[in-house]
N, C-alpha and C positions, 0 to 999 in steps of 0.2 A: 132743624134743631141739632145743634151739635152734641155727638154722643160723648157720654160721660167716660174721663179717661181711666182704665181699669185700675184698680189697686195692686201693690205687690212689688217686690224688690226686682224684678225682671222688666227693663223698660220698655215704653211704648215707642214707636218710631214715629217721626214728625211727618208733617202733612205737606202736600206738594207746595203749598204756598211758603212755608218755610225752605223747602228745598230751592225754589227759583230766588227767594233771599240769600241764601247762601250762595248760590252761584254767581248772583250779583257782587256779593262781597269778595269772594274769591277773584274774580276777573279784574274790579276796581282795584284791589290791592296788588294785583300782578302788575297791573298797568303801572302803578305806582313806583314799584321795585324794578322793573323792567325786564320782566320775567313772563315766559309763555306759559298760559294756564291751561290745564285739560279742557277737552272738549265739554261744552256746557250738558250735553246729555249725560257725559260721563260724572259730572257733580250731582244731577238732580236723580240721576238713576242708579248710581253706584254709592256715593258718598253721603248723601243727603238721606238715602233709606237705610244706611247703617247706623245713623247717630240718634240717640233718643230727642225727645222733642225739646226737652228742657236745655240740653246741651248745645241744640242749635242757636237758641237764643243766647246762651252766654258767650257764643263766639263773635257776635255780629254788633256791630256800632254804625251810628249814623254820623256821617261828617259831610257838611257841605251838601245836604239834600241827597246824600247817595250812601248806600250801604258799603261798609269796608270791614275788615276785619279787625278785632281789638290787637294792639300789639302784643298783650301776653298770649295771643292765640297761635302766633306764628314764630318762626326762626328760618333765617337764610345759613344755609351750609355751604362751605367751600369744598368742592369735589375736585381735585387737579385743577385744571382751568375752566371747570365750569360750575355753576352755582344751581342749588337746588333749594327750593322754598318748601318748608315741612309745616304742615298744621298740627297741632297738639290739640287733641281732643280725646275723651272718651267714646269708645266705639261698644256697639252690642257685641257681648262675649262669643256670640255664633256667626259673626258677621266677615270673619276674614278667611279665605281660602290659603292653603300653602301653596307657594309658588313652585311651578314645576321645575324650574331653574335653579334650584338651591345648588351651591358647589359641593356641598356636603354629599350629593348623591350625584355627581356629573359622572362618575364611572358606570352608571347603569344605563346611560343615553348612548346612542350612536350618532353618527353624522347624519344630517336631515335629507338624506337622499329619497329621490321618488320611488325608487324600486322597494325601499325598505318600507316607506307609506302605504305601499299596495299590498306588501306582504302581510301589514299589520291588519287589514282588511280582511284578506284572505285567513288570518290566524283566529280573527273573531268570528267569521263563519264556522272554520273549522271546530271552534269551541262549542258555538251553538249547536252544531249537528253532533259534535261528542255528548254533550249534555241530553240531547233527545235520544238519542241511541243509548246511553245508560239507562234512562227511564224506561225505554223499550226494553231493555235486558231485564229490569227488575220486574216489570210486567209479566214476562214471559217466564222468568222464574217462579213467579207466584202462581203462573197457570200450571206449570209443571209439578209443581208439589201440591196443587189442588187435585190434578189428575193421579197423582202417584197415590195420596191419602185417600182417594174417591174409593167407597165400597164397590164389590163386584168385580168378577172376573171374566165377564163376558167380553166377545170379541171387539164390541164397540168401545169399551172402556181401555182394552190395549191398544186399539189404533188410536184414541185420544191422547194417550200418554205418549206414543211414539210420535205423533204430531207436534205435541207441547215440547217434547224434548228437542226434535228438530229446529223447532221455532226459536228455542232458547240457543241452541248453538249456532244458528244463524245470526242470532243478536249478539252474541258474544264474538264473534268472527268480525261483525260490523263495527264492535267497539274496538277491536284491536286493529281495524283497518284505519278507522279514525284517529285513533291515539298516535298511529304511526304517522298519518299525515300531520297532525299537529306537532309532532317532535321534531319532523322535517321543517315545518314551517319556522319553527323556535332555532332549530341550527341555522336555516339560511338568515335568519335574523341577528345572529350572534348572541342569542339569549338576552338580547337587550331590545328597546324601542328606539325609535327615531327621535332626536331631541324635537321638542315644540318650537316652531319658527315662531318667533316675536318681532314685531316691528312697530314703529312709533305711530300711534294713532293720528287720524288725520280729521279736519274739520274745514270744508270749504277748499279741499286740496292743500292745506297747510298743515305741519306736523304739530302736533300738542303734546303737551306734558303727561302721556299716559300710554299706555301699552296694550296691543291689539293682537291676538291669535290669528293665525291663518282660518279660514273656514274648513270646518271638517264635519263629516256626517256624526249623527247622536250617538251611534254605537262607539266609533272611534274616539268620541271625548270622554266618553263614560269609562272605555277599557283605559284609555291613557291616564285620566284622572285616577283610578285605582291603582295604576301601576306606579304612578306617582306617589301615591299614599303609602302603597305597601314599603316602597324602598326607602321611603322617610322613616317609617316606622323601623326598619331593619337597621338604617343608620343610627336611630336613637337610642338602640338597645344597648350602646356602648356607654351611655351615661351611667354616671355612678350611684344614680339614686331615680327613683319613680317620679317622671315628672307630673302624670296625671296627679299621683297623691299629692305632690307638693302644691300645684295649683289648688286642688280642694282644699288644703290645709290653711294655706297663707296667701291663695291668690296669686297674682302675676306681680312681681316685684319689680320688673323692669320692662320699659316701653320696647314696642317692636315697630320697626319702619314697613310701612306698606304703600302700594302704589296702585292705581286705578288701572285695570286691566279689562278688555272686552273680549269675550268667548263668542264667536259665531258659529253656531250650530244648525247644521242642515236637517231638518225633520223629515221622518219617513214620508210624507206627503208632499215634499218638495219646498215647503215654507223655509225661511232663515230666521232664527231668533238670535239678536245681537243682545247680549246681556254683559252689563257692566257690574262687576264685583270687586273687591278689595283683595288684593293679592298680597302676601307677606313675604316682603324683601327679606328681612333679618326676621327672627323668631319662628321660623317655618315648624319647628317641633313644638313649640307652645301652640301655635294655631292650630295644629291637627290634634294636639292634646286636649284642646278645648272643645274642638268639634266632637272628639270621642265621649267627653264628659257629657256634652249636651245630647250624645247620640243622634249625630247629624252626619250624614255622609259627604265628603268633599264634593263627589259627583254631582251630588243632588241639587247643591248649590250653584253649580255652573251650567248644568243642562238642565233643570228644573225639578222642583220637588213634588214628588208623587202626593195627590190630595190624601191619600188613605193614610201616609204617615203623618199628616195634620190636619185632621178632619175639621170641620166647621163646627161651629157651636150647636148644642143640641136643639133638635127641633127644625134643622135646615138640612135640604136633602144633598148630598155630596155626590160628586161624579168619581168614580174609583180610578177612572182611566186619566183624568185630569191632571196636568202639570202647572204646578204654579211657578210663574216665571217672574213675577215681582218680588224682588228681595223685600219690600216694605211687607206685602202680604205675608211672606214665607217667615220673617221674624217676628211681626205682630202675633200670628197664631202660635209660633212656637213659646214666645213670653206668656201667652194668655195660657195655655197647656201648663205651663211651669208654676205660673201664678195660681192657678186652680188648684194644682196639686200640692203647693206649698201651704195653702189655706186649710188643708186637711187636718184633723186633730191630730192623726198618728201616720207617720210616714216612715218608711224603711231607709236605713242610712246610704242604701245603695240607690235610691231614686236621683234622677238628674236634677230635679227641683230642690234636693238638700247638696247633692255634691257641686252643682253650679252656683250656688248663692255667690260665693266670693269673686267670682268670675262674669258675673251677670252683665259688668260693664269692665272694660280693659282700657288702660291709658296706650294711646298709640300715636305715631306720626306719620303723616300721610303727606305722600307727595303731591302738591297742588301747584307746582310751577318748577321751570328749568330754563337756562339759558339757551339751551341746545337740544332739543326734543328729539332730534336723530341719533344722538349719543346717549339718550337716558339710559336704554338698556345697559349700555356698558358702564355707565357711572354706577348705576345700582348694583351690577354684578359686581364691581370694584369694592363698594361699600361692603356688601355682603361677605367678600373674601377678606377684606381686613378685621372685619368684626369678628370672623371665625379663626383666623389666625392668631388674634390676640386673646380668644376664649379660653376656658379651661377644659371645654368638653374635647374628649378624645377625639384626634382626626383621623379617618381613614387614609392608609399611606397613599394610596393611589390619588384620591381627591385632594390629599395636602400638597402633592407634589404637582398636580396639575395647577391649584391655586397659585403656587409659588412662580408656576412659569407665566402665567397670567400676569402677576405683579413684574416679574422681569421685562416682559413684553411692553407693560404700562412704562416701566424705567426708562428704558429705550426712547421711548415715545415721549417721555416728559423731559428729556434732555436733549430732544431734536437730533437724535442719533439713529433713529431706526432705518431711516431712507438711506443714511451712509452705511450703515452696517450691511444693508441688503445689497447696496450698489458695488461695495467692495467684494461681496461675496458671489455675485455675479457680474463679472466684467463683461461678458458677451449679451447681457440683456438687450431688449429690443428698445426699453423706454423705461429706465429705473426712475427717471425723475417725474415720470407720468404717474406714479403710484399713488391710489387713495389709501392713504395710512390708516384711516380708521376701518375700512374693509380689510387691509392687510391685517390688520390686529385682530379681528373677528375671524379671519380665516384661518391663522396661525393658532388660536386658541380654539378651534373648531366650533366657534359660535356663529357661523356665517359660511357661505360657499367658497369656495377657492378662485373662483372667478376674478378677485381683485389681484392674484398674482401673476395674471397674464402677462403684465409689461415687463416681468423677469424672464419671460421665455426667450431664448436667442432667437434672432432676427433669421427666416427661413425656415423654422422648426415649425410642424403643426401643434395646434392646440388641443390638447384631449385631457381627460380625467386623469391618465396614467401621467402625462407630463407635467400637470399641475401638482399631482401629488409628490411627484418627484421634486418640484422646486420648492413645495413645503418642507418636505424633509430636510433638504439643504439649507434652507432657512432658517429653521428652529435648529440644526446643527450648527450653523454660523453664529447664532445668538447665544447658544450655551456654551460653544465652546469658540469663542473670538480669537482671532489671531493677534499675536502682538509683535512690534517691529522686531526687526533682527538686533542682535546684541551689538552695540557699538565696541571698537577697540578700547581695551582698558590703558590707562595711562598710569604709569608706576607711580607717579608723585600725587594723584589726586585720588580722591575717595570718590567713585562712581555708582550712582543707583540706576537699577535697570528700568529702562523705560518701559510700561507695560501698555502704551497706547491709549485710545480714547474708550474702546469699549468693555476690556477687562475691568475696570474699576466699577462699572455698572454691575457685571455678574457678581463681583466681590460684594459690594455693598448691599445688593438685593437678597444674596443667598448666605450673607453673614460670615463668610470663610476667612481664614487667616490671611497673612500676607503673602504675596505671590513666591517668596522664597520658602515659604513653609507648604507649599503644594505638595501632598503626599498621597498615597494609594486611598485613604480614606476619603480624601476631598473628591479624588477621582470616582470612587464608587458612589457618592452621594450626587455627583454632577451627572454621571451615566444614569441613574434611577431616574432624576428630573426629566433627562432627554427622553428617555424611554417612555415615563408616563406621557411626555408631550405628544411624541409620535403616535402613541397609541389611540389618542383621539381622532386621528384621520383615517382610521380604518373600522369597517362594519364589525369585523370579527375581532374582538380584543383579546391578544393573548396576555401572558404572565410579564409583566415589566421587567421583573428579574431575568427573563431571558437573555437581555441585553448587557448583563453584566461582564465586563472583560472587554467590551469592543472598545472602549477608550480607557487608556492608560495616563499614567502621571504626564508622560510628554505631551499627549493631546490636551489634558486638562490646563497645564501651565502655558503651553506655547500655541495651543488652538488647534483645530481638527484637520488643518491642511488637505481640504477636500479638491478633488479634482475637477477643475472648472468646466469641463467638457459635458455635453447634453448627453442624454440617454441614447439620442439617435446616434451620434458620433461614437459614443462608448460601443453601442452594438455593432456599429460596421467596423471599428478599430478591432473589437474582440474576434469579429469573422474575419478579418483579414490577417490575424495572427498575431495581435500585441497583447502581451500577457500583461502589460500594465493597465491597459483598458479594462481586461476582464477582472482584474482586482479590483479597480475602481467599480467597476458594475456590481459586483459582488457586495462591494459597501453599500451601494444603492439599493441593491435587493434584501438587504438583512432585515429592514422593517416589515417587508410583505413575506418574509419567510416564517417571522414571529406570528404576525397577527394575519393567520389563514383558516379556513374552516379547519383545516388539518396541519396544525403547525409542524414546520420542519426543525424549528430551531426553539427548545425548551430551555427553561431553568435547569441547572446542573443537576443529572441524575446518575443513577449507579453508586459504586463503590469502590474505590481504590483498594481496599483490603479484601473483597470478595466479590470477585467479577460473576462467579457461579451463583451468589446468592441474589444479588441486587443487578446484575447487569454491568456492563462495560462503563467505566466512567466517562462521560461526556458533558465536557463546559459547552457554553454557548460560542466561546472564543475558539475551540477545538473544532466545532462543526463549520463557523466562518472559514477557519484555517483549511481545513479538508477540502470545502468547495474552491476556494481560491487555489490551492495547488493542484487541485484535478486537471486544471487547464494546461499544465506542463507535464504532467505525471505522465511516465513512460511503462511504468509496471502495473498499470489497471486497463486489461482488457476490455472491461464493461463499460469504459467511460470514452466518449468520444467529443469532438469540438461540437460536431452537430447534435449530440446528446445535450450538451452544457447550453448552447445557443437556444436551443428548444425550450428547455426548462426555465431558461432566465426569461425568455418573452412571455411565455405563460405566468411565470410568478409575478412579474410586473403588471400583467393586465387582470390577475384574476379579480382583485377588490372590485373592478367595474362591470364584472360578468353579471347578466341579469337573469339567465338560463342555466339549467344545471348542464354540465358537460355531457356529451354523448359521444358513444364509439361510433367509427367511422361504418363497420357492419353491422350498426344497430343491436351489437350484443349489449346486455345490461352491464353497467359498469359496477366495480366492487373495489374499495379500498384494498391496497397491495398487502397489508398486514392481516386483513380479514378474508383473503382469498380462498382459504381453506375452511372458513366457517362457514356453518349451515344456518345459524340462528343469530339474532342480534346483531346484524350487520349494521354499519353506520348509514343512514340515508344519505344519498348523494343530492347536493345541493349546489346553488349558483356559487361561484367563486373556488371550486376545487379545482385542481390542475390535473390533466391525464398524464400518468408517466411516459416519458419517450422512451422510444429503442435507441441503440446507439447511432441509428441513420437519422434519427431525430422525428420519427414518424411517432404518432400516439399509438398506444397500447389499449388493452381493455381494462387495465388497472387504474385507480386514482392514486396518484404519489401521496404518500404520508409519512410520518415519522419512520415507520419501518423501512420504506423504499430509500428514502436518504440515507438513513444508517447504515443500510446494505450497500447502496451505490458509492457513498462517501463515507467509508469506515474511519474510525479514530487513527488508525495508522497512516491513512492517506495525508493527515495534517502534521505528522512528524517526519520532516525530510531526513534521509538518510546522512550520517555523518560525513561531512567533506563536501555535500552538494552544494548548489550556489543558496539553496533556501534554507539552509543550516546555520547561516551566518548571521541571520536576523530573525526576530519574533515578529516582525510586522506581516500582517496577511498582504499587504500591498507592496510588499516588495518585487520589484521587476525581474524577469529573466528574459535572457536572448534568445531571440527568434532567429538567428541565423541558421539556415538548414545545414550549414556544413560543420556546425559545432558538434562536441563531444559531450556526453555526460559520464563522469567518473573515469575518464579514460576509455570509453566504449568507442568503437568505431563509428565512421559516419552513417548516418541513415541510407536505406537503401534507395537508388536514385528513382525507383518506380513509387516508392512512398512519397518522396520529394515532389514529383510530379503531378501525384494525386492532391498533396496539401496544396499546391501553388493552384491547382485548379479550383479548388474550393474556396481559396482565399481570394483569387482574383477579381471576381465579381465585386466583391465589398470594397475592394482597393478601388475598382473603376467609379464605383458610386461615390467614394470618399474624395477622388479627384474632381468628378463633376459637380460635387457639392461646394467644392473649394474654388473651383472656376466661377460658379454662378454667384457665390460672395463676393469675389474679385470684379465680376462685373458691376453686380449692383453697387459696390461700393465707386466704381470708377464713373457710373451713371450718378449717384448721389453728388459725387465731386464737381462733374461738370455742372448739374443744375444749381448747386452753390455758386461755382464761379461766374454762371451767367445772371443769377440774381444780384450776385456782387457788383457786376459790370453794369446791370441796369440802374441800380441805386446809384453807384458813381456818377452815371451820366445824368442821372435826376437831379442829384444835388448839387453836381458842378464840382465836386470834390478833385483834388489832385491825386495823381496816380502813384502809386507805390514806390518806393525807392527802387532804382535800378538793381541795387545788389541783392534785394529780397526776391524780385521777379527771376533774376538768374538763378538764385538758389534753388526755388521752387522747381524751375524749367530742368535743372540739371537733374533734380530727384525724379523727375516724372520721365526723363531720358532715360534714367537708368532702369526706371520700372517697366518703359516700353520695350526696351533692349531684352531685359529679363522673359517679358511676356512672348516676343517675338521667339525667344531660344526654346521656350516651352512648346510653343506651336509646333517647331521644328522637331522636338522630340515626341510629341503626339504624334505627328506624322509616322514617325518610326514605329510608334507602338501600334498604330493601325495596321503598319504592314505586317507587324509580328503576329496580330492577332490572326491573320490568315493562315500562319504556319503553327499554332498553338493546338 
């Protein structure tokens, strides 16, 4: 006997049979339109269990003895080069979960690295222990107060009071210890959480038009969903009206786009639950506001609803520890409870059954097909960005700039110029033509790992996280500040128009900038903010994006950043060998790491030019960068040495990849340099912090921080003396002479002892540079020989005629000159070998 459908405005979910019919209709319609459908299980467990039974019946029609969707129930949307099929229907008001990857909250997520995921688990354990410790503290406090108020003054009562007091003090001390551990973990996470990793769902090994989250423990899933909801609520507070009250009063006036997504939850007993739910691609704030009106927490929908929150009908025994995993069961119980409450004669206006009446069902568009499932996440993210950039809700500045940069990368890809722009920026890349552009696009927008950038690493260089991050920074700089062709000579009788190349028009069109001739300081500042926000997404610790203001001026904005094409390895060796231009380029590469460090070295402009005694010395980001650059050639800074600079540079470049806190060599506890005289309230030492080096480059017992940086590289260091080589230019990358016999401001030549010490310090790096150069030459010669052997084999196999004699003679003459130069260099190296014995 079929149970009678309950009465009420809150809908009842359809049966399994209708779910199978809906799956058949979607699959058949997708086959007719040439798009890939979602997995069948996603339709039956995630979509059909969110639709009222009457709604499913209205979506399906029969044609040629098969179920299909009615033409009015779907529409095909063109999203760039991809097509997305959307189902238009009414869903249960409490069936949609906010999407974790909403672009308005992108600033609260950090890159998805394994170390951060482990720290989240440690943070959850620390918070649980802290919660228990606080409960124990309250219990101990009550026992102490009970003993204090107890009657009698005998010895036993005094002993009991002393024991209770000691127990309370121990509990307080334990709470403080656990609070410190929790704060240290939060600091190690940069105050953020790693972005959830989403991939295309698969069925029988084939990608489908749905998304799936990586498997995660139950506690982590709950923590991450709560964190996402809290940040979404915080971002929604900038709205000029109360969204929840608007939904209660007028209902939902516009449709939201949803996608089927799977949560894979590992239970404490080891079992894995794979739950399909509808996630809001657009309208995340509305989805969260609806759940708040229904008094349903998002984490309960994706990890399991405790049965105690939605008890069974009267007369049936309920298990208080049972988790409801079926979405149909959850929504039907929710509707039954609200319908039962709404049927009562008198109800408070604050009850969910009254407030949720106009959102009992809401209109929605659900992704049920696409042409390229592997790119579905990116397509949906782009639609979300476009929807928000055109919206009226205030956008957080960081999130808006990150969204604009994602749009800029898509513009390069849409014009088929992304690979060309990267190939031009990396002339020494080992294989720029082998780039996976989809992976590169995700890497540059911090929506995926940096591994797809590996083909841009120069041949012979090791691939490491530090190198890949440097490649990503250089790539972002090249896309935001593209080079334009050199200016052609002007003809006096003809009007000429400056050629801005292929890439600058893409930047101008995406960012809606004025004409090239109108590039001014305002444009430079806006472009620098965009660059800084994009770079910040590559780091776990996210500093203030305003800390980069002044790094790029009008010349770089108009004509390009002019990056040094040399790799990190070469720049470090050149700087160690005494090349000031290499050090200047290295400082530019270090700049993002100096900003986005656990203890940032460069911050937004602070201090006051008018009152240094009240607010401190004025220090702009550009001043800090200039001081670090000019410290390499400074002669009046006794506390700075090349060894200190190089040790600091290596530590700063590698700090984002550290997994363990730094430790002093002697085992002494480390302390931040600016807090070395403090007794309490010191900053916890976490992974990623840099130990301050001494003048010999050896680590000290202090962690480098802003105080150490400002003291070691003061403002005055960034102001070259009048008449010095650095005073004629404002560029921090200006080169200086490295001739040991040169004089500065008319001073006498350097002491020969100092010259000898300098040469002995620099010669190892120069030997390594020569070794690297010769190895590249040997590899090139071997490749050339292999190519000629292959050409000879193919000519003989195909019976082709030989090349003209003139061509062969020209090539032989060039190779003869190269061989003569190589032989001469061998003679030079033999002389160097003899001199090594005499140094």
